[in-house]
VOTOR-379000 format. One record per residue (C-alpha): residue number from 1; z, x, y. Coordinates in steps of 0.001 Angstrom, whole numbers, padded with zeros to 6 digits. Layout:
residues N
<logu><resi>NUM</resi><w>Z</w><u>X</u><v>Y</v></logu>
...
end
This chain:
residues 154
<logu><resi>1</resi><w>-051736</w><u>-020659</u><v>103722</v></logu>
<logu><resi>2</resi><w>-054061</w><u>-023380</u><v>102417</v></logu>
<logu><resi>3</resi><w>-057023</w><u>-025482</u><v>103495</v></logu>
<logu><resi>4</resi><w>-057897</w><u>-029124</u><v>102870</v></logu>
<logu><resi>5</resi><w>-061294</w><u>-030227</u><v>101486</v></logu>
<logu><resi>6</resi><w>-063227</w><u>-032446</u><v>103902</v></logu>
<logu><resi>7</resi><w>-064876</w><u>-034328</u><v>101000</v></logu>
<logu><resi>8</resi><w>-061933</w><u>-035280</u><v>098780</v></logu>
<logu><resi>9</resi><w>-058812</w><u>-034113</u><v>100664</v></logu>
<logu><resi>10</resi><w>-057596</w><u>-031732</u><v>097928</v></logu>
<logu><resi>11</resi><w>-055519</w><u>-028715</u><v>099020</v></logu>
<logu><resi>12</resi><w>-057135</w><u>-025350</u><v>098190</v></logu>
<logu><resi>13</resi><w>-056107</w><u>-021692</u><v>098652</v></logu>
<logu><resi>14</resi><w>-057180</w><u>-020204</u><v>102012</v></logu>
<logu><resi>15</resi><w>-059499</w><u>-017672</u><v>100331</v></logu>
<logu><resi>16</resi><w>-061385</w><u>-020369</u><v>098326</v></logu>
<logu><resi>17</resi><w>-065025</w><u>-021021</u><v>099226</v></logu>
<logu><resi>18</resi><w>-065359</w><u>-024245</u><v>097214</v></logu>
<logu><resi>19</resi><w>-062984</w><u>-027105</u><v>096457</v></logu>
<logu><resi>20</resi><w>-061311</w><u>-026804</u><v>093060</v></logu>
<logu><resi>21</resi><w>-061174</w><u>-030625</u><v>092784</v></logu>
<logu><resi>22</resi><w>-064714</w><u>-031719</u><v>093689</v></logu>
<logu><resi>23</resi><w>-066745</w><u>-028507</u><v>094097</v></logu>
<logu><resi>24</resi><w>-067697</w><u>-029182</u><v>097741</v></logu>
<logu><resi>25</resi><w>-068118</w><u>-026169</u><v>100037</v></logu>
<logu><resi>26</resi><w>-065047</w><u>-025599</u><v>102198</v></logu>
<logu><resi>27</resi><w>-065348</w><u>-025381</u><v>105996</v></logu>
<logu><resi>28</resi><w>-064903</w><u>-021631</u><v>106372</v></logu>
<logu><resi>29</resi><w>-067227</w><u>-020849</u><v>103447</v></logu>
<logu><resi>30</resi><w>-069970</w><u>-018589</u><v>104742</v></logu>
<logu><resi>31</resi><w>-072175</w><u>-016011</u><v>103145</v></logu>
<logu><resi>32</resi><w>-073525</w><u>-012799</u><v>104637</v></logu>
<logu><resi>33</resi><w>-076950</w><u>-013533</u><v>103178</v></logu>
<logu><resi>34</resi><w>-079038</w><u>-016692</u><v>103491</v></logu>
<logu><resi>35</resi><w>-079063</w><u>-018908</u><v>100380</v></logu>
<logu><resi>36</resi><w>-081685</w><u>-018164</u><v>097756</v></logu>
<logu><resi>37</resi><w>-084446</w><u>-020741</u><v>097354</v></logu>
<logu><resi>38</resi><w>-085460</w><u>-021668</u><v>093822</v></logu>
<logu><resi>39</resi><w>-088547</w><u>-023409</u><v>092471</v></logu>
<logu><resi>40</resi><w>-090316</w><u>-023812</u><v>089180</v></logu>
<logu><resi>41</resi><w>-093532</w><u>-021960</u><v>088350</v></logu>
<logu><resi>42</resi><w>-095654</w><u>-025120</u><v>088660</v></logu>
<logu><resi>43</resi><w>-094328</w><u>-025916</u><v>092160</v></logu>
<logu><resi>44</resi><w>-095495</w><u>-024737</u><v>095567</v></logu>
<logu><resi>45</resi><w>-092489</w><u>-023238</u><v>097444</v></logu>
<logu><resi>46</resi><w>-094062</w><u>-024290</u><v>100764</v></logu>
<logu><resi>47</resi><w>-093723</w><u>-027984</u><v>099791</v></logu>
<logu><resi>48</resi><w>-090341</w><u>-029790</u><v>099867</v></logu>
<logu><resi>49</resi><w>-089019</w><u>-030318</u><v>096342</v></logu>
<logu><resi>50</resi><w>-087613</w><u>-033843</u><v>096569</v></logu>
<logu><resi>51</resi><w>-090790</w><u>-035669</u><v>097730</v></logu>
<logu><resi>52</resi><w>-092872</w><u>-033974</u><v>095005</v></logu>
<logu><resi>53</resi><w>-090484</w><u>-035139</u><v>092323</v></logu>
<logu><resi>54</resi><w>-089977</w><u>-038608</u><v>093800</v></logu>
<logu><resi>55</resi><w>-093719</w><u>-039317</u><v>093782</v></logu>
<logu><resi>56</resi><w>-093867</w><u>-038345</u><v>090117</v></logu>
<logu><resi>57</resi><w>-091026</w><u>-040678</u><v>089132</v></logu>
<logu><resi>58</resi><w>-091477</w><u>-044447</u><v>088989</v></logu>
<logu><resi>59</resi><w>-088584</w><u>-046823</u><v>088387</v></logu>
<logu><resi>60</resi><w>-084855</w><u>-046129</u><v>088625</v></logu>
<logu><resi>61</resi><w>-083829</w><u>-042472</u><v>088845</v></logu>
<logu><resi>62</resi><w>-081083</w><u>-040050</u><v>089803</v></logu>
<logu><resi>63</resi><w>-082102</w><u>-037187</u><v>092117</v></logu>
<logu><resi>64</resi><w>-080019</w><u>-034036</u><v>092546</v></logu>
<logu><resi>65</resi><w>-079421</w><u>-033539</u><v>096273</v></logu>
<logu><resi>66</resi><w>-077083</w><u>-030517</u><v>096006</v></logu>
<logu><resi>67</resi><w>-075618</w><u>-028277</u><v>093350</v></logu>
<logu><resi>68</resi><w>-076643</w><u>-025697</u><v>090815</v></logu>
<logu><resi>69</resi><w>-079847</w><u>-024661</u><v>092588</v></logu>
<logu><resi>70</resi><w>-081536</w><u>-027778</u><v>091165</v></logu>
<logu><resi>71</resi><w>-082019</w><u>-029717</u><v>094422</v></logu>
<logu><resi>72</resi><w>-084817</w><u>-032269</u><v>094180</v></logu>
<logu><resi>73</resi><w>-084794</w><u>-032493</u><v>090382</v></logu>
<logu><resi>74</resi><w>-085014</w><u>-036127</u><v>089283</v></logu>
<logu><resi>75</resi><w>-084032</w><u>-037948</u><v>086114</v></logu>
<logu><resi>76</resi><w>-085805</w><u>-041238</u><v>085323</v></logu>
<logu><resi>77</resi><w>-083391</w><u>-043837</u><v>083946</v></logu>
<logu><resi>78</resi><w>-084415</w><u>-045889</u><v>080926</v></logu>
<logu><resi>79</resi><w>-082774</w><u>-047599</u><v>078003</v></logu>
<logu><resi>80</resi><w>-079335</w><u>-049159</u><v>078026</v></logu>
<logu><resi>81</resi><w>-077215</w><u>-045975</u><v>078202</v></logu>
<logu><resi>82</resi><w>-077752</w><u>-042558</u><v>079815</v></logu>
<logu><resi>83</resi><w>-075132</w><u>-039874</u><v>079094</v></logu>
<logu><resi>84</resi><w>-074255</w><u>-037277</u><v>081768</v></logu>
<logu><resi>85</resi><w>-072355</w><u>-034088</u><v>080992</v></logu>
<logu><resi>86</resi><w>-072163</w><u>-030403</u><v>080210</v></logu>
<logu><resi>87</resi><w>-073011</w><u>-031003</u><v>076554</v></logu>
<logu><resi>88</resi><w>-076622</w><u>-029805</u><v>075950</v></logu>
<logu><resi>89</resi><w>-077351</w><u>-033027</u><v>074045</v></logu>
<logu><resi>90</resi><w>-076585</w><u>-035110</u><v>077157</v></logu>
<logu><resi>91</resi><w>-079440</w><u>-037150</u><v>078603</v></logu>
<logu><resi>92</resi><w>-078654</w><u>-035550</u><v>081985</v></logu>
<logu><resi>93</resi><w>-077410</w><u>-032014</u><v>081287</v></logu>
<logu><resi>94</resi><w>-075428</w><u>-030489</u><v>084179</v></logu>
<logu><resi>95</resi><w>-074447</w><u>-026969</u><v>083161</v></logu>
<logu><resi>96</resi><w>-071384</w><u>-026097</u><v>085227</v></logu>
<logu><resi>97</resi><w>-067655</w><u>-025786</u><v>084464</v></logu>
<logu><resi>98</resi><w>-066867</w><u>-028495</u><v>087064</v></logu>
<logu><resi>99</resi><w>-068669</w><u>-030993</u><v>084797</v></logu>
<logu><resi>100</resi><w>-066929</w><u>-032243</u><v>081627</v></logu>
<logu><resi>101</resi><w>-068804</w><u>-032115</u><v>078315</v></logu>
<logu><resi>102</resi><w>-068927</w><u>-035922</u><v>078270</v></logu>
<logu><resi>103</resi><w>-068446</w><u>-036625</u><v>081982</v></logu>
<logu><resi>104</resi><w>-069935</w><u>-040060</u><v>082656</v></logu>
<logu><resi>105</resi><w>-072498</w><u>-042543</u><v>081452</v></logu>
<logu><resi>106</resi><w>-074902</w><u>-044913</u><v>083137</v></logu>
<logu><resi>107</resi><w>-075118</w><u>-048371</u><v>081599</v></logu>
<logu><resi>108</resi><w>-077986</w><u>-050775</u><v>082244</v></logu>
<logu><resi>109</resi><w>-077156</w><u>-054472</u><v>082156</v></logu>
<logu><resi>110</resi><w>-078148</w><u>-057760</u><v>083729</v></logu>
<logu><resi>111</resi><w>-076522</w><u>-056863</u><v>087068</v></logu>
<logu><resi>112</resi><w>-078294</w><u>-053477</u><v>087208</v></logu>
<logu><resi>113</resi><w>-077107</w><u>-049901</u><v>086640</v></logu>
<logu><resi>114</resi><w>-073391</w><u>-049145</u><v>086380</v></logu>
<logu><resi>115</resi><w>-071766</w><u>-045700</u><v>086193</v></logu>
<logu><resi>116</resi><w>-068657</w><u>-045255</u><v>084078</v></logu>
<logu><resi>117</resi><w>-066431</w><u>-042172</u><v>084012</v></logu>
<logu><resi>118</resi><w>-065689</w><u>-040963</u><v>080472</v></logu>
<logu><resi>119</resi><w>-062219</w><u>-039558</u><v>081197</v></logu>
<logu><resi>120</resi><w>-063577</w><u>-036462</u><v>082958</v></logu>
<logu><resi>121</resi><w>-061137</w><u>-033895</u><v>084340</v></logu>
<logu><resi>122</resi><w>-062667</w><u>-033707</u><v>087848</v></logu>
<logu><resi>123</resi><w>-063582</w><u>-037380</u><v>088094</v></logu>
<logu><resi>124</resi><w>-066727</w><u>-039249</u><v>089065</v></logu>
<logu><resi>125</resi><w>-067308</w><u>-040267</u><v>092676</v></logu>
<logu><resi>126</resi><w>-069564</w><u>-042925</u><v>094194</v></logu>
<logu><resi>127</resi><w>-069976</w><u>-042656</u><v>097969</v></logu>
<logu><resi>128</resi><w>-067000</w><u>-040229</u><v>098034</v></logu>
<logu><resi>129</resi><w>-064636</w><u>-042652</u><v>096279</v></logu>
<logu><resi>130</resi><w>-063288</w><u>-041738</u><v>092839</v></logu>
<logu><resi>131</resi><w>-064178</w><u>-044456</u><v>090344</v></logu>
<logu><resi>132</resi><w>-063617</w><u>-045435</u><v>086725</v></logu>
<logu><resi>133</resi><w>-066651</w><u>-047735</u><v>086839</v></logu>
<logu><resi>134</resi><w>-068948</w><u>-048923</u><v>089637</v></logu>
<logu><resi>135</resi><w>-072149</w><u>-050900</u><v>090049</v></logu>
<logu><resi>136</resi><w>-074807</w><u>-048723</u><v>091707</v></logu>
<logu><resi>137</resi><w>-076924</w><u>-049728</u><v>094679</v></logu>
<logu><resi>138</resi><w>-080010</w><u>-048155</u><v>096269</v></logu>
<logu><resi>139</resi><w>-079148</w><u>-044806</u><v>097880</v></logu>
<logu><resi>140</resi><w>-075602</w><u>-044519</u><v>096493</v></logu>
<logu><resi>141</resi><w>-074360</w><u>-040931</u><v>096343</v></logu>
<logu><resi>142</resi><w>-072777</w><u>-039818</u><v>093074</v></logu>
<logu><resi>143</resi><w>-070721</w><u>-036675</u><v>092719</v></logu>
<logu><resi>144</resi><w>-070263</w><u>-035202</u><v>089279</v></logu>
<logu><resi>145</resi><w>-068525</w><u>-031844</u><v>089443</v></logu>
<logu><resi>146</resi><w>-070310</w><u>-029783</u><v>092079</v></logu>
<logu><resi>147</resi><w>-073494</w><u>-031858</u><v>091775</v></logu>
<logu><resi>148</resi><w>-074360</w><u>-034526</u><v>094345</v></logu>
<logu><resi>149</resi><w>-076976</w><u>-037016</u><v>093176</v></logu>
<logu><resi>150</resi><w>-078639</w><u>-040012</u><v>094795</v></logu>
<logu><resi>151</resi><w>-079338</w><u>-043227</u><v>092889</v></logu>
<logu><resi>152</resi><w>-082778</w><u>-044739</u><v>093432</v></logu>
<logu><resi>153</resi><w>-082995</w><u>-048280</u><v>092082</v></logu>
<logu><resi>154</resi><w>-086720</w><u>-048852</u><v>092755</v></logu>
end
């Protein structure tokens, strides 16, 4: 028996809680306990994470919307190239096995910010479509491994 992922369509074993292809939670995935909330020492847990971080960041940024317990964390984008991957030296370090060491890179050019997959095993998705390269627009959703991020062009 198997189940199909609603996000990417990959076939997964019935007992799987998360998609092996894209890391999305599968429909029947439930937990007996409520999810654990996480925040940093300098943050107030009563305040939503994303608005706090968004106010602190000016200019283009990527914001983690889901994955790894890092929801709301933002990464300001600057320079001509921003590397994303599981390698600790990456500009945006995403520490999970669903992310390749050198997963993708963001390139800044005359037309704006472009994301380019670097031959990752699980692929890079923009608005739920697997891409090799794509120009980013305000509010685009990126998926890199189990992480879902939103692009803010500001």
